[in-house]
Steps between C-alpha positions, in 0.01 A plus 500: 500500500833332522647786699203504739540124578887529541455808728233304689753210541766753631247636748391151597851391592585836672184475716574138585822650649349810661199335665712232652649785700238776527249351742779400744665839519264653774527181707883486442526860606273497812562148628860414395659845507264659761386798297181697568207553262627858456830367365317275264325816369822691473680222304204461257437867461874587437552209262193560288532876489870513403443244233198682369705812421660302225186386331404817316872538393538141391176544293624830360842349414341195333287730285796713406760229432264220390700268729199378700621132501850590624347706786278214596793255504688739732194536733441122529868457559496738789209315665716179477778694689252607770443126578858448537534780757200376699680168567762690698264743678563465870305809609211716382749723325620211291144420409453877406804486263357187341158640450638826353708310251209276412262791455758690305485222252126526483530865458737460200297224324126573555439779245722375216342146545139628501578718196628193327169318578301807374706516181467124438120509518216663305306782654179309502658209678718684758303395801532145374883536474546657847248262655690201360825640624371563847349147514832335412679733747256406778502123441879534538433672828266221607762239419766687697281509796433118477876429475566727801232317694653159445851626563373651823303223659704271705768764552294806594798742564714418196421814304862521358443171304189639329701829417768281344261291287322815378804598300455212246176614334620871522809407288291295255267804460783718387611239249147476351492872441764467233237324269288820486479654155514880450153597368463733196411842651273741330674808401401807703604732220648835624330470844742611775570247770431702820407441865294814503182467712321735266545259208268244663128450447283659761336168599837341523627761730189466734555125504866540599409748775227264636738202488746696714234608750370139539832345552566730790261262685610188326785374716712200413343156495751412770247642756235259382753216566602644830129538598459130447810419699404718793151330510692173572552353159824296462748568223375211287137612551593849393661366181172297423294812544738682258461205270123540503539867403727419221278220354192730501698779342639271233178342411326830448772709339458377142111502495492853651747626248292351213180645655645845516559478119125433467322720747772768565763547773293738711255242633760240586718755681218659701388152614859410589554797726164439670604146574828634651311728739281199615801270551698762698192549714498127560864503597428773748215303669648144478539317836559132397750343261244295312324824397826591320436237222221697320681835558808385323309330224287810433799727519629300197185620322601860561845451345353303199248775435754781509872429433487382141197709408666820623803426279278441197325834584827682509607356181169606341515857606879570494643640167660207313852665505465555885343164597796369699553839660130528612494142632825577688356831639195317634720242662722771648206696651355172654842412637563844647176477677601168654773659724263729700219228477715225648660732757162632604353144518781379716462794744124472499543128598754588775296790660135430420482120455510248224160594359589875435691463181233290355216747576702772329569282198125410473416868488757573237365211278147648522646843391673326210188316380294824501776696338557253217118495435510873438828544308479202268163587346476346146 
């Protein structure tokens, strides 16, 4: 439990830093730097996809070398460096470099960190562990959004000051990671460490394929924020909407993780993807900024129902000696889908209107809900 709490503190601090910056990036790009929605899609798609290529290899390397903690430190350190680059970004190209560095850090750290959480918890309490971690992570995000809001009001165009302050919690998060203890790993005997697709459980392979297909329609959250901005929401208002999303996500993450331990992962995940479909349909139809409040709040439900529970499911199904590798493979497939998803969303927006990417996302969410119901039969 000690490791889970410490890793939760690390994620809390890092998300304070990241979420001070994240909701402002689409506004900074389109208003301050004059970029189009398509450019926002290009930046997010490239950054997420390049970083995701690392996730399966960092997971594999952590399983092979048993240096999961060291990889996590390197990853969180890279995200700190990304904040430094953002301060000096004077064009959308500079923002792209910053986002790539930041996401590379996430690519390096995600699988080893999640494997540490799985190895530090009992099998029957894995949903509990991942739910607690996600809750701490998300309350850090909420605090970051609050800090950004108060830094922004009164000086609505001073994004650089917020970028500068975001470096402080990012640095503290890296320091906290040094307190993590290396858990005792169960010996895998003579099992060979391999990335072979054929070595995976059939249900696990079906889940990974479905996750990739769904995420082809799951564009970056930046488009939700951009949708709010284009409807007339000011930068502080967009930040408050994002805060509402983080609060609802944070409140529900831990209960949903615990509930998945009791009633099974399948029911929670199917409900989560159905919620996603409804929310994206709402974003397609919304015409007034006040309607955005329930949409952002319920979008937090989707994340709470799926993110931690998916990781617990992967840890349940994956062979113990390949746990980090499988978690990394899932993250890589999701990230690879984000490049075409974000590019497609940006061009749909530019050529067919702001509602188009959200109609498409709603359809993919419905496909995911039905698919999970079928492939995750108990």
